[in-house]
N, CA, C and O atoms as CSV, one atom per row, in Angstrom:
chain,resi,resn,atom,element,x,y,z
A,1,MET,N,N,-120.824,153.505,15.326
A,1,MET,CA,C,-122.404,153.685,14.627
A,1,MET,C,C,-121.806,154.466,13.243
A,1,MET,O,O,-120.685,154.966,13.149
A,2,LYS,N,N,-122.889,154.436,12.162
A,2,LYS,CA,C,-122.707,155.022,10.882
A,2,LYS,C,C,-123.639,156.057,10.846
A,2,LYS,O,O,-124.786,155.847,11.242
A,3,TYR,N,N,-123.266,157.256,10.381
A,3,TYR,CA,C,-124.449,158.560,10.662
A,3,TYR,C,C,-124.702,158.790,9.070
A,3,TYR,O,O,-123.738,158.672,8.314
A,4,ILE,N,N,-126.054,159.135,8.524
A,4,ILE,CA,C,-126.084,159.669,7.321
A,4,ILE,C,C,-127.049,160.951,7.769
A,4,ILE,O,O,-127.961,160.904,8.594
A,5,ILE,N,N,-126.731,161.782,7.220
A,5,ILE,CA,C,-127.537,163.201,6.741
A,5,ILE,C,C,-128.176,163.666,5.491
A,5,ILE,O,O,-127.470,164.417,4.817
A,6,ALA,N,N,-129.466,163.365,4.982
A,6,ALA,CA,C,-129.769,163.459,3.781
A,6,ALA,C,C,-130.743,164.701,4.096
A,6,ALA,O,O,-131.220,164.938,5.206
A,7,SER,N,N,-130.990,165.578,2.732
A,7,SER,CA,C,-131.903,166.687,2.507
A,7,SER,C,C,-133.029,166.461,1.035
A,7,SER,O,O,-132.604,166.321,-0.111
A,8,GLY,N,N,-133.927,166.469,1.272
A,8,GLY,CA,C,-134.817,166.475,0.069
A,8,GLY,C,C,-135.973,167.454,0.138
A,8,GLY,O,O,-136.212,168.021,1.204
A,9,PRO,N,N,-136.633,167.657,-0.841
A,9,PRO,CA,C,-137.799,168.589,-1.287
A,9,PRO,C,C,-139.211,167.467,-1.104
A,9,PRO,O,O,-139.309,166.277,-1.401
A,10,VAL,N,N,-140.063,168.290,-0.576
A,10,VAL,CA,C,-141.486,167.763,-0.266
A,10,VAL,C,C,-142.504,168.647,-1.577
A,10,VAL,O,O,-143.063,169.722,-1.359
A,11,ILE,N,N,-142.556,167.939,-2.840
A,11,ILE,CA,C,-143.224,168.934,-3.497
A,11,ILE,C,C,-144.791,168.288,-4.090
A,11,ILE,O,O,-144.897,167.238,-4.723
A,12,ILE,N,N,-145.730,169.040,-3.775
A,12,ILE,CA,C,-146.981,168.726,-3.781
A,12,ILE,C,C,-147.468,169.492,-4.886
A,12,ILE,O,O,-146.892,170.573,-5.005
A,13,GLU,N,N,-148.529,169.208,-5.889
A,13,GLU,CA,C,-149.125,169.729,-6.876
A,13,GLU,C,C,-150.732,168.803,-7.197
A,13,GLU,O,O,-150.925,167.635,-7.536
A,14,ARG,N,N,-151.708,169.974,-6.898
A,14,ARG,CA,C,-152.903,169.124,-7.070
A,14,ARG,C,C,-153.341,168.266,-6.353
A,14,ARG,O,O,-154.304,167.592,-6.718
A,15,GLY,N,N,-152.658,168.055,-4.993
A,15,GLY,CA,C,-152.959,166.881,-4.155
A,15,GLY,C,C,-152.215,165.720,-4.527
A,15,GLY,O,O,-152.389,164.700,-3.860
A,16,LYS,N,N,-151.283,165.711,-5.641
A,16,LYS,CA,C,-150.365,164.799,-5.723
A,16,LYS,C,C,-148.869,164.970,-5.377
A,16,LYS,O,O,-148.497,166.084,-5.744
A,17,LEU,N,N,-148.076,164.393,-4.911
A,17,LEU,CA,C,-146.654,164.052,-4.243
A,17,LEU,C,C,-145.905,163.470,-4.961
A,17,LEU,O,O,-146.117,162.299,-5.276
A,18,LEU,N,N,-144.453,164.412,-5.551
A,18,LEU,CA,C,-143.578,163.721,-6.196
A,18,LEU,C,C,-142.854,162.752,-5.784
A,18,LEU,O,O,-142.172,163.117,-4.826
A,19,VAL,N,N,-142.685,161.654,-6.076
A,19,VAL,CA,C,-141.720,160.513,-5.512
A,19,VAL,C,C,-140.790,160.164,-6.717
A,19,VAL,O,O,-140.715,160.725,-7.811
A,20,ASN,N,N,-139.930,158.822,-6.108
A,20,ASN,CA,C,-138.904,158.359,-7.203
A,20,ASN,C,C,-139.199,156.801,-6.524
A,20,ASN,O,O,-139.762,156.378,-5.514
A,21,LYS,N,N,-138.430,156.174,-7.773
A,21,LYS,CA,C,-138.345,154.950,-7.075
A,21,LYS,C,C,-136.977,154.376,-7.922
A,21,LYS,O,O,-136.754,154.492,-9.127
A,22,ASP,N,N,-136.225,153.785,-6.989
A,22,ASP,CA,C,-134.959,153.302,-7.443
A,22,ASP,C,C,-134.881,151.786,-7.313
A,22,ASP,O,O,-135.857,151.143,-6.928
A,23,ASP,N,N,-133.440,151.073,-7.712
A,23,ASP,CA,C,-133.340,149.624,-7.811
A,23,ASP,C,C,-133.127,149.102,-6.451
A,23,ASP,O,O,-133.347,147.927,-6.155
A,24,LYS,N,N,-132.569,150.260,-5.386
A,24,LYS,CA,C,-132.033,149.337,-3.941
A,24,LYS,C,C,-133.299,149.677,-3.133
A,24,LYS,O,O,-133.107,149.357,-1.960
A,25,ASP,N,N,-134.664,150.268,-3.345
A,25,ASP,CA,C,-135.444,150.241,-2.379
A,25,ASP,C,C,-136.825,149.649,-2.956
A,25,ASP,O,O,-136.950,149.721,-4.178
A,26,ASP,N,N,-137.846,149.088,-2.243
A,26,ASP,CA,C,-138.952,148.850,-2.874
A,26,ASP,C,C,-140.094,149.468,-2.400
A,26,ASP,O,O,-141.125,148.821,-2.216
A,27,PHE,N,N,-140.001,150.876,-2.143
A,27,PHE,CA,C,-140.972,151.605,-1.833
A,27,PHE,C,C,-140.566,153.066,-2.866
A,27,PHE,O,O,-139.460,153.287,-3.360
A,28,TYR,N,N,-141.869,153.975,-3.006
A,28,TYR,CA,C,-141.763,155.126,-3.075
A,28,TYR,C,C,-141.024,155.967,-2.202
A,28,TYR,O,O,-140.999,155.695,-1.002
A,29,LYS,N,N,-140.259,157.218,-2.768
A,29,LYS,CA,C,-139.459,157.932,-1.774
A,29,LYS,C,C,-139.472,159.146,-2.279
A,29,LYS,O,O,-139.810,159.285,-3.454
A,30,LEU,N,N,-139.143,160.154,-1.570
A,30,LEU,CA,C,-139.322,161.320,-1.662
A,30,LEU,C,C,-137.903,161.901,-2.771
A,30,LEU,O,O,-136.968,161.179,-2.423
A,31,PRO,N,N,-137.527,162.598,-3.596
A,31,PRO,CA,C,-136.118,162.954,-4.472
A,31,PRO,C,C,-135.503,163.453,-3.099
A,31,PRO,O,O,-136.213,163.755,-2.140
A,32,GLY,N,N,-133.988,163.518,-3.088
A,32,GLY,CA,C,-133.049,163.661,-1.930
A,32,GLY,C,C,-132.179,162.864,-2.143
A,32,GLY,O,O,-132.164,162.056,-3.072
A,33,GLY,N,N,-131.203,163.035,-1.143
A,33,GLY,CA,C,-130.053,162.337,-0.758
A,33,GLY,C,C,-128.995,162.844,0.194
A,33,GLY,O,O,-129.130,163.783,0.979
A,34,GLY,N,N,-128.005,162.152,0.029
A,34,GLY,CA,C,-126.942,162.642,1.076
A,34,GLY,C,C,-126.227,163.631,1.316
A,34,GLY,O,O,-125.747,163.926,0.221
A,35,VAL,N,N,-125.706,164.606,2.364
A,35,VAL,CA,C,-125.134,165.867,2.155
A,35,VAL,C,C,-123.472,165.394,1.344
A,35,VAL,O,O,-123.036,164.261,1.551
A,36,GLU,N,N,-123.089,165.874,0.912
A,36,GLU,CA,C,-121.773,165.528,0.163
A,36,GLU,C,C,-120.887,166.564,0.607
A,36,GLU,O,O,-121.420,167.549,1.120
A,37,ASP,N,N,-119.491,166.531,0.499
A,37,ASP,CA,C,-118.551,167.236,1.260
A,37,ASP,C,C,-118.703,168.982,0.575
A,37,ASP,O,O,-118.539,170.046,1.171
A,38,TYR,N,N,-119.018,168.768,-0.658
A,38,TYR,CA,C,-118.919,170.235,-1.140
A,38,TYR,C,C,-120.238,170.600,-1.268
A,38,TYR,O,O,-120.417,171.345,-2.231
A,39,ASP,N,N,-121.218,170.338,-0.639
A,39,ASP,CA,C,-122.545,171.117,-0.286
A,39,ASP,C,C,-122.295,172.018,0.564
A,39,ASP,O,O,-121.652,171.735,1.576
A,40,LYS,N,N,-122.715,173.187,0.345
A,40,LYS,CA,C,-122.537,174.489,1.606
A,40,LYS,C,C,-123.493,174.447,2.711
A,40,LYS,O,O,-123.322,174.990,3.803
A,41,SER,N,N,-124.681,173.648,2.291
A,41,SER,CA,C,-125.900,174.232,3.335
A,41,SER,C,C,-126.880,172.466,2.909
A,41,SER,O,O,-126.472,171.623,2.110
A,42,LEU,N,N,-127.970,172.397,3.607
A,42,LEU,CA,C,-128.834,171.259,3.539
A,42,LEU,C,C,-129.652,171.737,2.212
A,42,LEU,O,O,-129.902,170.929,1.318
A,43,GLU,N,N,-129.962,172.787,2.159
A,43,GLU,CA,C,-130.586,173.472,0.945
A,43,GLU,C,C,-130.007,173.197,-0.179
A,43,GLU,O,O,-130.658,172.894,-1.179
A,44,ASP,N,N,-128.394,173.286,-0.151
A,44,ASP,CA,C,-127.786,173.030,-1.251
A,44,ASP,C,C,-127.755,171.602,-2.067
A,44,ASP,O,O,-127.619,171.381,-3.271
A,45,THR,N,N,-127.931,170.726,-0.957
A,45,THR,CA,C,-128.183,169.333,-0.874
A,45,THR,C,C,-129.453,168.964,-1.691
A,45,THR,O,O,-129.564,168.221,-2.666
A,46,CYS,N,N,-130.523,169.806,-0.914
A,46,CYS,CA,C,-131.927,169.458,-1.428
A,46,CYS,C,C,-132.134,169.957,-3.058
A,46,CYS,O,O,-133.012,169.444,-3.751
A,47,HIS,N,N,-131.282,170.945,-3.546
A,47,HIS,CA,C,-131.160,171.458,-4.812
A,47,HIS,C,C,-130.629,170.555,-5.907
A,47,HIS,O,O,-131.147,170.254,-6.983
A,48,ARG,N,N,-129.522,170.213,-5.396
A,48,ARG,CA,C,-128.425,169.107,-5.810
A,48,ARG,C,C,-129.225,167.861,-6.163
A,48,ARG,O,O,-129.190,167.487,-7.335
A,49,GLU,N,N,-129.819,167.296,-5.429
A,49,GLU,CA,C,-130.179,165.849,-5.289
A,49,GLU,C,C,-131.295,165.674,-6.178
A,49,GLU,O,O,-131.419,164.595,-6.759
A,50,THR,N,N,-132.411,166.927,-6.416
A,50,THR,CA,C,-133.467,166.746,-6.774
A,50,THR,C,C,-132.949,167.101,-8.738
A,50,THR,O,O,-133.424,166.484,-9.691
A,51,LYS,N,N,-132.069,168.048,-8.814
A,51,LYS,CA,C,-131.107,168.046,-10.319
A,51,LYS,C,C,-130.790,166.505,-10.827
A,51,LYS,O,O,-131.118,166.016,-11.908
A,52,GLU,N,N,-130.077,165.888,-9.772
A,52,GLU,CA,C,-129.228,164.973,-10.125
A,52,GLU,C,C,-130.461,163.513,-10.517
A,52,GLU,O,O,-130.446,162.777,-11.503
A,53,GLU,N,N,-131.471,163.504,-9.275
A,53,GLU,CA,C,-132.494,162.411,-10.036
A,53,GLU,C,C,-133.526,162.315,-10.549
A,53,GLU,O,O,-134.095,161.235,-10.706
A,54,ASN,N,N,-134.106,163.742,-11.017
A,54,ASN,CA,C,-135.088,164.046,-11.673
A,54,ASN,C,C,-134.905,165.268,-12.836
A,54,ASN,O,O,-135.821,165.615,-13.582
A,55,ASN,N,N,-133.543,165.852,-12.845
A,55,ASN,CA,C,-133.369,166.799,-13.696
A,55,ASN,C,C,-134.529,168.095,-13.018
A,55,ASN,O,O,-134.741,169.037,-13.782
A,56,GLY,N,N,-135.099,168.115,-11.909
A,56,GLY,CA,C,-135.782,169.039,-11.300
A,56,GLY,C,C,-135.291,170.336,-10.847
A,56,GLY,O,O,-134.253,170.195,-10.200
A,57,LEU,N,N,-135.693,171.634,-10.964
A,57,LEU,CA,C,-135.554,172.736,-10.650
A,57,LEU,C,C,-136.408,173.194,-9.731
A,57,LEU,O,O,-137.574,173.121,-10.119
A,58,ILE,N,N,-136.225,173.790,-8.289
A,58,ILE,CA,C,-136.790,173.632,-7.548
A,58,ILE,C,C,-136.824,175.275,-6.620
A,58,ILE,O,O,-135.770,175.888,-6.447
A,59,LYS,N,N,-138.045,175.766,-6.144
A,59,LYS,CA,C,-137.728,177.091,-5.093
A,59,LYS,C,C,-138.281,176.274,-3.760
A,59,LYS,O,O,-139.386,175.753,-3.611
A,60,ILE,N,N,-137.082,176.332,-2.773
A,60,ILE,CA,C,-137.534,176.029,-0.997
A,60,ILE,C,C,-138.410,176.939,-0.878
A,60,ILE,O,O,-138.157,178.005,-1.440
A,61,ILE,N,N,-139.627,176.819,-0.162
A,61,ILE,CA,C,-140.505,177.480,0.355
A,61,ILE,C,C,-140.515,177.586,1.925
A,61,ILE,O,O,-140.822,178.626,2.508
A,62,LYS,N,N,-140.101,176.253,2.650
A,62,LYS,CA,C,-139.934,176.437,3.869
A,62,LYS,C,C,-139.633,174.868,4.609
A,62,LYS,O,O,-140.087,173.834,4.119
A,63,PRO,N,N,-139.006,174.890,5.545
A,63,PRO,CA,C,-138.268,173.537,6.499
A,63,PRO,C,C,-139.716,173.130,6.931
A,63,PRO,O,O,-140.687,173.785,7.311
A,64,LEU,N,N,-139.474,171.710,6.714
A,64,LEU,CA,C,-140.407,170.759,7.372
A,64,LEU,C,C,-139.772,169.945,8.696
A,64,LEU,O,O,-138.647,170.125,9.163
A,65,SER,N,N,-140.760,169.028,9.166
A,65,SER,CA,C,-140.039,168.441,10.335
A,65,SER,C,C,-139.013,167.379,9.827
A,65,SER,O,O,-139.161,166.623,8.866
A,66,PRO,N,N,-138.040,167.466,10.590
A,66,PRO,CA,C,-136.837,166.309,10.130
A,66,PRO,C,C,-137.524,165.090,10.870
A,66,PRO,O,O,-138.401,165.233,11.722
A,67,MET,N,N,-137.015,163.855,10.437
A,67,MET,CA,C,-137.236,162.645,10.871
A,67,MET,C,C,-135.549,161.969,11.009
A,67,MET,O,O,-134.611,162.115,10.225
A,68,MET,N,N,-135.601,161.297,12.148
A,68,MET,CA,C,-134.334,160.360,12.642
A,68,MET,C,C,-134.885,158.991,12.186
A,68,MET,O,O,-136.072,158.746,11.971
A,69,LEU,N,N,-134.128,158.367,12.101
A,69,LEU,CA,C,-134.400,156.791,11.647
A,69,LEU,C,C,-133.091,155.735,12.443
A,69,LEU,O,O,-131.984,155.856,11.919
A,70,ARG,N,N,-133.164,154.949,13.397
A,70,ARG,CA,C,-132.033,154.312,13.604
A,70,ARG,C,C,-131.676,153.370,13.153
A,70,ARG,O,O,-130.669,152.827,13.609
A,71,LYS,N,N,-132.593,152.663,11.759
A,71,LYS,CA,C,-132.121,151.748,11.142
A,71,LYS,C,C,-132.220,151.924,9.728
A,71,LYS,O,O,-132.877,152.911,9.398
A,72,ASN,N,N,-131.798,151.311,8.911
A,72,ASN,CA,C,-131.940,151.343,7.466
A,72,ASN,C,C,-133.234,150.805,7.367
A,72,ASN,O,O,-133.412,149.936,8.221
A,73,PRO,N,N,-134.391,151.042,6.496
A,73,PRO,CA,C,-135.476,150.945,6.337
A,73,PRO,C,C,-135.961,149.605,5.412
A,73,PRO,O,O,-136.971,148.902,5.436
A,74,GLN,N,N,-134.657,149.608,4.538
A,74,GLN,CA,C,-134.630,148.217,3.904
A,74,GLN,C,C,-133.879,147.316,4.342
A,74,GLN,O,O,-134.468,146.263,4.585
A,75,THR,N,N,-132.646,147.332,4.563
A,75,THR,CA,C,-131.716,146.497,4.987
A,75,THR,C,C,-131.701,145.886,6.556
A,75,THR,O,O,-131.163,144.865,6.983
A,76,GLY,N,N,-132.612,147.052,7.342
A,76,GLY,CA,C,-132.380,146.650,8.746
A,76,GLY,C,C,-131.429,146.985,9.610
A,76,GLY,O,O,-131.522,146.869,10.832
A,77,GLU,N,N,-130.188,147.543,8.809
A,77,GLU,CA,C,-129.045,147.927,9.272
A,77,GLU,C,C,-128.913,148.424,10.597
A,77,GLU,O,O,-130.068,148.760,10.860
A,78,GLU,N,N,-128.255,148.663,11.533
A,78,GLU,CA,C,-128.263,149.593,12.794
A,78,GLU,C,C,-127.460,151.046,12.211
A,78,GLU,O,O,-126.276,151.138,11.888
A,79,MET,N,N,-128.384,151.995,12.194
A,79,MET,CA,C,-127.593,153.414,11.527
A,79,MET,C,C,-128.311,154.466,12.192
A,79,MET,O,O,-129.385,154.224,12.742
A,80,VAL,N,N,-127.721,155.798,12.185
A,80,VAL,CA,C,-128.583,156.787,12.282
A,80,VAL,C,C,-128.706,157.607,10.917
A,80,VAL,O,O,-127.712,158.225,10.536
A,81,ILE,N,N,-129.621,157.634,10.330
A,81,ILE,CA,C,-130.170,158.669,9.401
A,81,ILE,C,C,-131.151,159.537,9.593
A,81,ILE,O,O,-132.340,159.262,9.756
A,82,LEU,N,N,-130.499,160.917,9.568
A,82,LEU,CA,C,-131.330,162.081,9.541
A,82,LEU,C,C,-131.795,162.683,8.382
A,82,LEU,O,O,-131.028,163.200,7.569
A,83,LEU,N,N,-133.311,162.643,8.218
A,83,LEU,CA,C,-133.760,163.277,7.078
A,83,LEU,C,C,-134.426,164.856,6.928
A,83,LEU,O,O,-135.585,165.109,7.256
A,84,ILE,N,N,-133.731,165.586,6.523
A,84,ILE,CA,C,-134.174,167.241,6.645
A,84,ILE,C,C,-135.323,167.166,5.417
A,84,ILE,O,O,-135.113,166.448,4.439
A,85,HIS,N,N,-136.499,167.929,5.537
A,85,HIS,CA,C,-137.071,168.000,4.637
A,85,HIS,C,C,-137.670,169.156,4.392
A,85,HIS,O,O,-138.073,169.735,5.401
A,86,TYR,N,N,-137.915,169.837,3.067
A,86,TYR,CA,C,-138.117,171.238,2.931
A,86,TYR,C,C,-139.473,171.262,1.671
A,86,TYR,O,O,-139.249,171.011,0.487
A,87,LYS,N,N,-140.667,171.562,2.138
A,87,LYS,CA,C,-141.349,172.189,1.406
A,87,LYS,C,C,-140.953,172.945,-0.046
A,87,LYS,O,O,-140.164,173.887,0.031
A,88,ALA,N,N,-141.415,172.605,-1.217
A,88,ALA,CA,C,-140.634,173.084,-2.362
A,88,ALA,C,C,-141.304,173.370,-3.621
A,88,ALA,O,O,-141.994,172.378,-3.854
A,89,LYS,N,N,-141.411,174.001,-4.306
A,89,LYS,CA,C,-142.191,174.250,-5.466
A,89,LYS,C,C,-141.551,173.959,-6.632
A,89,LYS,O,O,-140.548,174.650,-6.809
A,90,LEU,N,N,-141.842,173.009,-7.657
A,90,LEU,CA,C,-141.328,172.576,-8.815
A,90,LEU,C,C,-141.018,173.663,-9.910
A,90,LEU,O,O,-142.112,174.216,-10.015
A,91,LEU,N,N,-140.285,174.202,-10.661
A,91,LEU,CA,C,-140.277,175.121,-11.308
A,91,LEU,C,C,-140.298,174.733,-13.134
A,91,LEU,O,O,-140.473,175.570,-14.019
A,92,ASN,N,N,-140.075,173.302,-13.329
A,92,ASN,CA,C,-139.948,172.667,-14.475
A,92,ASN,C,C,-140.318,171.569,-14.757
A,92,ASN,O,O,-139.634,170.781,-15.411
A,93,LYS,N,N,-141.751,171.267,-14.200
A,93,LYS,CA,C,-142.438,170.219,-14.296
A,93,LYS,C,C,-142.259,169.172,-15.751
A,93,LYS,O,O,-142.102,167.951,-15.797
A,94,LYS,N,N,-142.354,170.207,-16.894
A,94,LYS,CA,C,-142.141,169.584,-18.105
A,94,LYS,C,C,-140.729,168.935,-18.666
A,94,LYS,O,O,-140.567,168.439,-19.781
A,95,ASP,N,N,-139.897,169.042,-17.772
A,95,ASP,CA,C,-138.106,168.620,-17.951
A,95,ASP,C,C,-138.315,167.376,-16.889
A,95,ASP,O,O,-137.278,166.763,-16.634
A,96,LEU,N,N,-139.087,167.083,-16.468
A,96,LEU,CA,C,-138.689,165.745,-15.271
A,96,LEU,C,C,-138.536,164.585,-15.941
A,96,LEU,O,O,-139.341,164.238,-16.804
A,97,LYS,N,N,-137.359,163.791,-15.565
A,97,LYS,CA,C,-137.550,162.387,-15.910
A,97,LYS,C,C,-136.474,161.797,-14.714
A,97,LYS,O,O,-135.870,162.412,-13.835
A,98,PRO,N,N,-136.493,160.389,-15.048
A,98,PRO,CA,C,-135.747,159.895,-13.923
A,98,PRO,C,C,-134.200,159.587,-14.517
A,98,PRO,O,O,-133.951,159.157,-15.643
A,99,ILE,N,N,-133.279,159.905,-13.517
A,99,ILE,CA,C,-131.878,159.808,-13.786
A,99,ILE,C,C,-131.292,158.802,-13.225
A,99,ILE,O,O,-131.458,158.731,-12.008
A,100,ALA,N,N,-130.553,157.863,-13.795
A,100,ALA,CA,C,-130.353,156.593,-13.144
A,100,ALA,C,C,-129.089,156.810,-11.768
A,100,ALA,O,O,-128.037,157.432,-11.918
A,101,PRO,N,N,-129.461,156.235,-10.676
A,101,PRO,CA,C,-130.253,154.928,-10.411
A,101,PRO,C,C,-131.680,154.974,-10.505
A,101,PRO,O,O,-132.304,153.915,-10.572
A,102,ILE,N,N,-132.340,156.210,-10.521
A,102,ILE,CA,C,-133.653,156.328,-10.554
A,102,ILE,C,C,-134.647,155.722,-11.408
A,102,ILE,O,O,-134.999,156.611,-12.183
A,103,ARG,N,N,-135.187,154.811,-11.622
A,103,ARG,CA,C,-136.108,154.329,-12.323
A,103,ARG,C,C,-137.563,154.907,-12.948
A,103,ARG,O,O,-138.081,154.657,-14.036
A,104,GLU,N,N,-137.918,155.566,-12.113
A,104,GLU,CA,C,-139.397,156.184,-11.880
A,104,GLU,C,C,-139.704,157.213,-11.174
A,104,GLU,O,O,-139.555,157.300,-9.956
A,105,VAL,N,N,-140.232,158.200,-12.036
A,105,VAL,CA,C,-140.562,159.206,-11.376
A,105,VAL,C,C,-142.217,159.387,-11.446
A,105,VAL,O,O,-142.704,159.630,-12.550
A,106,ARG,N,N,-143.137,159.265,-10.220
A,106,ARG,CA,C,-144.501,159.907,-10.115
A,106,ARG,C,C,-144.958,160.721,-9.546
A,106,ARG,O,O,-144.316,161.427,-8.769
A,107,TRP,N,N,-146.245,160.851,-9.788
A,107,TRP,CA,C,-147.051,161.917,-8.881
A,107,TRP,C,C,-148.261,160.926,-8.425
A,107,TRP,O,O,-149.148,160.469,-9.146
A,108,LEU,N,N,-148.060,160.723,-7.055
A,108,LEU,CA,C,-148.765,159.964,-6.449
A,108,LEU,C,C,-149.790,160.730,-5.530
A,108,LEU,O,O,-149.278,161.540,-4.757
A,109,SER,N,N,-151.334,160.580,-5.492
A,109,SER,CA,C,-152.549,160.772,-4.967
A,109,SER,C,C,-151.863,160.597,-3.517
A,109,SER,O,O,-151.297,159.633,-3.001
A,110,ILE,N,N,-152.110,161.785,-3.101
A,110,ILE,CA,C,-152.160,161.875,-1.532
A,110,ILE,C,C,-153.193,160.917,-0.606
A,110,ILE,O,O,-152.916,160.139,0.306
A,111,SER,N,N,-154.032,161.151,-0.989
A,111,SER,CA,C,-155.387,160.586,-0.374
A,111,SER,C,C,-154.980,158.854,-0.822
A,111,SER,O,O,-155.186,158.025,0.064
A,112,ASP,N,N,-154.384,158.315,-2.257
A,112,ASP,CA,C,-154.435,157.166,-2.219
A,112,ASP,C,C,-153.249,156.438,-1.084
A,112,ASP,O,O,-153.297,155.354,-0.502
A,113,ILE,N,N,-152.292,157.432,-1.062
A,113,ILE,CA,C,-151.075,157.002,-0.067
A,113,ILE,C,C,-151.591,157.068,1.375
A,113,ILE,O,O,-151.169,156.300,2.240
A,114,LYS,N,N,-152.506,157.998,1.603
A,114,LYS,CA,C,-153.373,157.773,3.050
A,114,LYS,C,C,-154.076,156.294,2.983
A,114,LYS,O,O,-154.031,155.634,4.021
A,115,LYS,N,N,-154.690,155.755,1.893
A,115,LYS,CA,C,-155.267,154.443,2.003
A,115,LYS,C,C,-154.471,153.309,2.022
A,115,LYS,O,O,-154.834,152.164,2.291
A,116,GLY,N,N,-153.395,153.685,1.728
A,116,GLY,CA,C,-152.483,152.595,1.456
A,116,GLY,C,C,-152.147,151.972,0.093
A,116,GLY,O,O,-151.522,150.935,-0.127
A,117,LYS,N,N,-152.638,152.737,-0.673
A,117,LYS,CA,C,-152.499,151.834,-1.837
A,117,LYS,C,C,-151.005,151.771,-2.611
A,117,LYS,O,O,-150.775,151.035,-3.570
A,118,TYR,N,N,-150.030,152.700,-1.995
A,118,TYR,CA,C,-149.015,152.591,-2.605
A,118,TYR,C,C,-147.819,152.519,-1.187
A,118,TYR,O,O,-147.900,153.296,-0.236
A,119,HIS,N,N,-146.948,151.631,-1.288
A,119,HIS,CA,C,-145.618,151.416,-0.214
A,119,HIS,C,C,-144.760,152.615,-0.583
A,119,HIS,O,O,-144.441,152.867,-1.745
A,120,VAL,N,N,-144.376,153.396,0.555
A,120,VAL,CA,C,-143.930,154.648,0.608
A,120,VAL,C,C,-142.883,154.569,1.713
A,120,VAL,O,O,-142.895,153.659,2.541
A,121,ALA,N,N,-142.135,155.376,1.706
A,121,ALA,CA,C,-141.032,155.178,2.393
A,121,ALA,C,C,-141.459,155.926,3.921
A,121,ALA,O,O,-142.359,156.754,4.054
A,122,PRO,N,N,-140.611,155.429,4.962
A,122,PRO,CA,C,-141.401,155.863,6.392
A,122,PRO,C,C,-141.336,157.322,6.479
A,122,PRO,O,O,-142.337,157.810,7.004
A,123,ASN,N,N,-140.407,158.183,6.100
A,123,ASN,CA,C,-140.434,159.724,6.082
A,123,ASN,C,C,-141.882,160.149,5.460
A,123,ASN,O,O,-142.502,160.946,6.164
A,124,ILE,N,N,-142.315,159.871,4.635
A,124,ILE,CA,C,-143.398,159.972,3.726
A,124,ILE,C,C,-144.686,159.758,4.735
A,124,ILE,O,O,-145.419,160.736,4.882
A,125,SER,N,N,-145.011,158.532,5.446
A,125,SER,CA,C,-145.897,158.278,6.367
A,125,SER,C,C,-145.708,159.314,7.564
A,125,SER,O,O,-146.662,159.778,8.189
A,126,TYR,N,N,-144.715,159.547,7.751
A,126,TYR,CA,C,-144.346,160.334,9.195
A,126,TYR,C,C,-144.759,162.035,8.934
A,126,TYR,O,O,-145.154,162.754,9.852
A,127,LEU,N,N,-144.581,162.511,7.489
A,127,LEU,CA,C,-144.862,163.662,7.338
A,127,LEU,C,C,-146.561,163.879,6.922
A,127,LEU,O,O,-147.034,165.015,6.878
A,128,ILE,N,N,-147.241,162.879,6.682
A,128,ILE,CA,C,-148.494,162.753,6.444
A,128,ILE,C,C,-149.396,162.780,8.091
A,128,ILE,O,O,-150.461,163.363,8.295
A,129,LYS,N,N,-148.561,161.936,9.143
A,129,LYS,CA,C,-149.150,162.257,10.351
A,129,LYS,C,C,-148.847,163.251,10.701
A,129,LYS,O,O,-149.764,163.809,11.303
A,130,LYS,N,N,-147.579,164.058,10.604
A,130,LYS,CA,C,-147.611,165.272,11.454
A,130,LYS,C,C,-148.402,166.288,10.446
A,130,LYS,O,O,-148.456,167.424,10.916
A,131,GLY,N,N,-148.851,166.185,9.531
A,131,GLY,CA,C,-150.095,166.979,8.982
A,131,GLY,C,C,-149.356,167.991,7.869
A,131,GLY,O,O,-149.885,168.917,7.255
A,132,GLU,N,N,-147.766,167.462,7.790
A,132,GLU,CA,C,-147.305,168.528,6.722
A,132,GLU,C,C,-147.149,168.019,5.256
A,132,GLU,O,O,-146.401,168.594,4.465
A,133,ILE,N,N,-147.857,166.954,4.936
A,133,ILE,CA,C,-148.152,166.516,3.746
A,133,ILE,C,C,-149.686,166.020,3.581
A,133,ILE,O,O,-150.092,164.950,4.035
A,134,LYS,N,N,-150.500,166.972,2.849
A,134,LYS,CA,C,-152.325,166.953,3.167
A,134,LYS,C,C,-152.709,166.909,1.840
A,134,LYS,O,O,-153.903,166.882,1.543
């Protein structure tokens, strides 16, 4: 069985959630990605991925609930994906930009996400249900 450990920030400002979209998924997702051999911690992965995907600099505030998936949400392939989330503050909002393969960076209204206006990754819905995105 294939295992993936990923880490990323949950950044909320004024009732809006920072999300990405790339070419491999048809939904909005949190910035973040897989742990690399050279990452010293899950927090390092969170910082690195935010910089690589959005040119974002963050301050981690606290860990949030992790989520485990048993299938890739896009392909349906059986695997274990462990998603580690951190509540974070964005330090350089004016410098945000999509960096390939990211094609879009957006702030989505959390109330619109809850109404189903946007197709979002399973972990966003999970964190909303847990009350950690509000």
